[in-house]
N, C-alpha and C positions, 0 to 999 in steps of 0.2 A: 842231434835232436830231430832233424827233418828228413833223415833217410829212413827207408824201410817203413813208410807209412802206407795205410790202406786208403786208396782213393777210388771213389765211384764217379765215373764220368757219364753224365746223362745226355746223350746226343752223339751219334756216330756219323755226323757229317764230316766235312773236311777238317775243320778246326778242332772239333772234339777228338777226332782220330789223331791229328798231329800232336795235340797236347798229351794224349795217352802215350805217344811215342816218347815225348820229352820226359814224362814222369817215369815211365818204365825204364828208360835209359839211365835214370838216377837210382834205380834199385827199388822204387816204390812198387807196391802191389796194386795193380790197376785193373778195375773192372769197367768195361766200356759197354754202355747200353745202347741198343738200336731198337727203334719202334717195330721194325718188320723182322719177324723170325727168319725169313729167307736171307736177309742181309747178314744176320748173325751166323747162319749156317755157311754162307759164302765166305765170310772172314775166317771162320774156323777151318774150312776146307782148303782155302787157297792162300791164307796168310796175307790177303790184300783187301782193301776197300775199293773195289774196282770203279764204282760210280763216282766216288768223291776224290780219291787219290790213286788213279790208275798208275800201275807200275811201281808203286812204293811198297816194299816188303815191311810188314808189321812185326815188331818183336814178338817172339813166341811166348814171352811171359805175360802178355796182355790176355786177360780173360774176357770173353764176350758173352753178353746176356741180353735177352729181351724181357727180363723180369726186373721190374723196378725195385722190388723189395730186396732181391738178391744183390742189386747194384748199390743201393743206398744204406742198407742196414749194417750196423757195426763197422762203419767206416770212420776214418779220422778226418777226411775232407770229402765234400761233395762238389763236383764241378758241373754246372749246367751249360750245355752247348747246343741248346735248341733255338729255333728261330724266335725272334722277339715277340711275335704275335701268338706264339704257342707257350710262352714262358709261364703265364699265369696257370693255364690248365695243367701243364706238366708238374709245376711246383705244387699245385693243389693235390694232385694224385700222389705226390711224394711226401707231403706233410704227414708227420706221424711215423715215418719210417726211419727217421734219424733224430738224435737228441739235439736240443737247442744249443748245446755247447759245441756242436760240430760246425766249423766254418763252411759257408757256402760261397763258392766262387762262380760268378756269372760272366760268360764271355760274349753273350749276344749283344748286338749293337742296334738299339731301336728305341722308339717311344710307343707305348701301347695306344692303339687307336681307341677312340671312344672316351676312355678315362683321361688320356693325354698325360699319363704318369710315366716318370722314369722307371726303369725296371727295378731299382732298389726300392722305390715306393710301392710297386706292385708286390714285391717280396714281403715288405713289412705289413701290407694289408693281409696277405695270405698267412704269414707266420709272424705274428708280433714278437719282437725281440730277437729276430733272426740275426746271426752273425754273418753279415753280408759283405762281400768284396767284389769288385769288378776287375777284370784283367783285360786291358785294351791297349791299342797302339798299332803301328804299321807292321802287320804280321800275317801276310798271306800264308795260308796253311801249306800250300804247295812248296814253299821255301822252308818253313819250319820243319816239315816232315823230312826234308832232305838235309837238315842240319846246316842250312845256310844262316849266317849271323843275323840275328833278329833282336830288337830291343822293344820292350813294352813297359807299361806301368801297372802296378797293382794299387788299386784305390779303395779306401775304406775311410769311414769317419774316424776310426781308431787307428792311430799310427802303429800301435802294437800289432793289430790284425793285418794291416797293410804289409808290415815288415815280415810277419809270419808267412804270408802268401808269397812275398818276394823270395824268401829263403826256400820255400817249397819248390818253386819252379826254376830258380836260378841255375844256369849252367854256363859253360864257356862259350856256348853258341846261342843261348837264349837269356839275354841280359834283362833283368827286371829292376825298374826303379819303383819307389813308393810315391804316393800322392794322396793327400787327405782331402782334396777337392773332388769328392765323389760325384757331385752334380756336374762339374765341368768335364770330368772324364767321360761320364755317361753321355752327356750331350754332344761332346766332340765326336765320339765314336758313332753316334746315331746320325747327326746332321751332315757329316762329311759324305755320307752315302747319297744324299740329295745332290750335292755339288758334283759328285762323280757321275751321276746320271747326266747332269748338264755338260760336263766335260766330254762325256761320250757322245752326246747329241752334237756338240760342236765338232768333234772329230768326224762323226758320220756325215755332217754337212760339208766337210772338207774345208773348215775355216782356219786350220793351221795352228801353229804354236802360240802366236800372239793372242789369239782369242781364248785358247785354253788357259794360258797364264792369267789373263784377266778374269776368267771364270773362277779360277782357284783363289785368286787374291781377293776379289770381291766376295767370294763365297765365305772365306774365313771371317770377313767383316760381318756378314749375316749371322754366322754361327756365334760369334762373340756377342753380337747385339742381343740375340735371344738368350744366350747363356747368362749374361749379366742380369737380365730381367728375372731369370729363374734362380738366381742365387749363386751362380758359378763365379770363379775368379778369372779375371782377364788373362793372367799369365798362363793358365792351363791351355788356352787355345794357341799359344805359341810353342807348346811342347809336343811330346810324342803323340798324345791322344787328340791333339788339335791339328796343327799344320803338318805334323809328321804323318798321321794317318790319312790326312787329306791328300798329301802328295802321292803316296803309294796307291791310293784308291783311284785317283784321277789319271794316273799315268800308266798303270800296269794292265796287261791283258789278263792277268789272273783275276782282276776285279769284275765280279758279276755285274755290278752297277754300271761300270764304264761300258762293258760289252753290251749290256741292255740299251744304254743310251746311244751307242753307235748304231745299233739296229734301228732305233727310233729315228735317229738323224738321217738314216739312209731311206726312210720311208715306211718301215715296218710299223704296223699298228702296235701300241703298247702291250695289249694282251697277248698278241702273237709273239712279240719280242720276249716277254717273260717265259712263254712256253718253250721258245727256242733255247733259252739259257738253261732250262732244265733243273734249276735250283732256285731257292728263295732269293729274290732281289729285294733286300731290306729297304732300299731307298724309296721304293714305290709306296709302301705303307708309311714310312717316316715322312714323306712329302705331305701326305694327308694330315698327319698329326702336327707337323710343324706349321703348315698353313693355318690350321685351327688355332695353334698357340700364338702365331703372329697376330691374328685377329683378337685373341683374348687380351694380349698385352699391348695392342694398338701400336705395333712397330712395323717398319718397312722391311720386307724380305723379298725383294723383287725377283731374284733368281728362283727362290723356292716357289713363289706364286706362279711364275712362268712355267716351271716344271709341273706343278700341280695342274695347271690349265692344259698342258700338253697331254698329260696322263689321262685326264678326263675328257679329252676330245674337244675342249673349249677353244683351242687354237692349234695350229700346226707348228712344227719346230722352227721353220724359217720365219714365220710371223712373230713367234716368241722372241727370237734373237733380235729381230728388227725393233720390236717394242723396247727391249732392254737397251739397245744402242741409242734409241731416240728419247730416252727419259730426260727430264730436265737436268740442267747442269748442276753439279754438286761439288762440295769440298771433299776431297778424298779422306780427310782425317775425321769426318763426322761419323761417330759411332751411334 
């Protein structure tokens, strides 16, 4: 039932490209959309996505396009792999090109600035009644593209839809679980990028493993605290899209957020650090959104607040860490 499907993937960054490889490897007909015509031509000519996945050969059966209509029309599934802050505009441009019965899978991890909406809520605003699912978890594209074992979760309000997406992507190297806690999966994927920035800053300052372990552990507490206020289930933050994604993003050099944090910890100004990464650093925008949400819900998120202040030049990295270490004494189990 789930083989030989027509899938349009909108966004030829690292993860969109890696997922195109997964699906093409299963025999699906995949069209991969890139915003820049020159990127499309390069992939056609070289069989590689040099900027995002250098050295990885793309399956010849993937079709490449810079035409949204060609990518989205008459498909069985649409996958969005564009940055979180671009999701609304790209989805708006795509609306009307596919039928409401077509499931939409989003892999971006973020919270929309300004509206402070989760991306499923953005999708519902743009296309009421959309069949929306999220695919999230510890899944660096560099490893997925090289067929290294990876496990993620497909999340949707409907179990049947989550299961459908599970079967679409599932392989012996890309294991997919289902989860009906869409809010928790989306928030876990978004908020862990903030903590990864903090873990990188800690590494950049040379603070060692103890400090990073503390950052990650207290970070999952902050993620859970906000998640519960926003309707998520606590157990989701102990799973793949919570602690699982947090671990990989805070410890791997594949992580843009961690690498950006390292540069900031070493003394690079945040704007320059982002430029040097050369790709979207989702944790920067998410820190702003999460900071605003913490104020809305009147909850403590000291790591998020500190990273927000560093990003906006209100304090420096060393002072932020000192402030965190000298907060009033607490009970660890307080959520």
